[in-house]
C-alpha positions in Angstrom: -64.8 -7.3 -116.0 -64.5 -10.9 -114.9 -65.9 -12.4 -111.7 -62.4 -12.6 -110.1 -61.8 -8.9 -110.7 -65.2 -8.1 -109.3 -64.5 -10.1 -106.2 -61.1 -8.5 -105.8 -62.8 -5.1 -106.1 -65.3 -6.0 -103.4 -62.6 -7.3 -101.1 -60.6 -4.1 -101.6 -63.6 -2.0 -100.8 -64.4 -4.0 -97.7 -60.9 -3.5 -96.4 -60.9 0.2 -97.4 -64.0 0.6 -95.2 -62.3 -1.2 -92.3 -61.0 2.0 -90.5 -64.6 3.2 -90.3 -65.7 -0.1 -88.9 -62.9 0.0 -86.3 -63.8 3.6 -85.3 -67.5 2.6 -84.9 -66.5 -0.3 -82.7 -64.3 1.8 -80.5 -66.8 4.7 -80.3 -69.7 2.4 -79.3 -67.6 0.7 -76.6 -66.5 4.0 -75.1 -70.1 5.3 -75.3 -71.3 2.1 -73.6 -73.8 1.5 -76.4 -73.9 -2.3 -75.9 -76.7 -2.9 -78.3 -75.1 -1.1 -81.2 -71.7 -2.7 -80.3 -73.2 -6.1 -80.3 -75.0 -5.5 -83.6 -71.8 -4.1 -85.2 -69.7 -7.1 -84.0 -72.3 -9.5 -85.3 -72.3 -7.8 -88.7 -68.5 -7.9 -88.8 -68.5 -11.5 -87.9 -70.7 -12.4 -90.8 -69.2 -10.1 -93.4 -65.6 -11.1 -92.6 -66.4 -14.7 -93.2 -68.1 -13.9 -96.5 -65.1 -11.9 -97.7 -62.6 -14.6 -96.6 -61.3 -13.3 -93.3 -62.0 -16.2 -90.9 -59.7 -14.8 -88.2 -61.8 -11.7 -88.0 -65.0 -13.8 -87.7 -63.5 -15.9 -84.9 -62.4 -12.8 -83.0 -65.8 -11.2 -83.5 -67.6 -14.4 -82.4 -65.6 -14.4 -79.2 -66.4 -10.8 -78.5 -70.1 -11.3 -79.3 -70.2 -14.2 -76.8 -68.5 -12.0 -74.1 -70.9 -9.1 -74.8 -73.9 -11.4 -74.2 -72.6 -12.3 -70.7 -70.5 -9.5 -69.3 -71.1 -6.2 -71.1 -68.4 -3.8 -69.8 -65.7 -6.0 -68.4 -61.9 -6.4 -68.8 -62.5 -9.5 -70.9 -64.8 -7.5 -73.3 -62.2 -4.7 -73.6 -59.4 -7.2 -74.3 -61.5 -9.1 -76.9 -62.4 -5.8 -78.6 -58.7 -4.8 -78.6 -57.9 -8.3 -80.2 -60.6 -7.9 -82.8 -59.4 -4.4 -83.7 -55.8 -5.6 -84.0 -56.8 -8.5 -86.3 -58.9 -6.1 -88.5 -55.9 -3.7 -88.8 -53.6 -6.6 -89.6 -55.9 -7.9 -92.3 -55.9 -4.5 -93.9 -52.1 -4.0 -93.7 -51.3 -7.5 -95.0 -53.6 -6.9 -97.9 -51.9 -3.5 -98.6 -48.5 -5.1 -98.5 -49.3 -8.0 -100.8 -51.6 -6.6 -103.4 -49.9 -4.6 -106.2 -50.9 -1.0 -106.2 -52.6 -1.3 -109.6 -54.9 -4.0 -108.3 -56.1 -2.0 -105.3 -58.2 0.5 -107.3 
């Protein structure tokens, strides 16, 4: 397997895991587990950048900043909703543009 194929496989796996990440973000917000939410957002910010999804990193950075200042506020809820929408969009765009044979 060449390096490009390996990278494609990693990106596909990352996006396949996205629904679980989104669920974890939603659940921790509803539970009010701010520490876990902040840690999950921080990890998503870094990993998204590493996998080539800068829009997710930017949205996660915004949410991380808000969490540090406001915890449970309308701004945090809106930033979380934006982050989740961008995560879903990244996955759906990938599914629409990558041929089925390459998704493995």
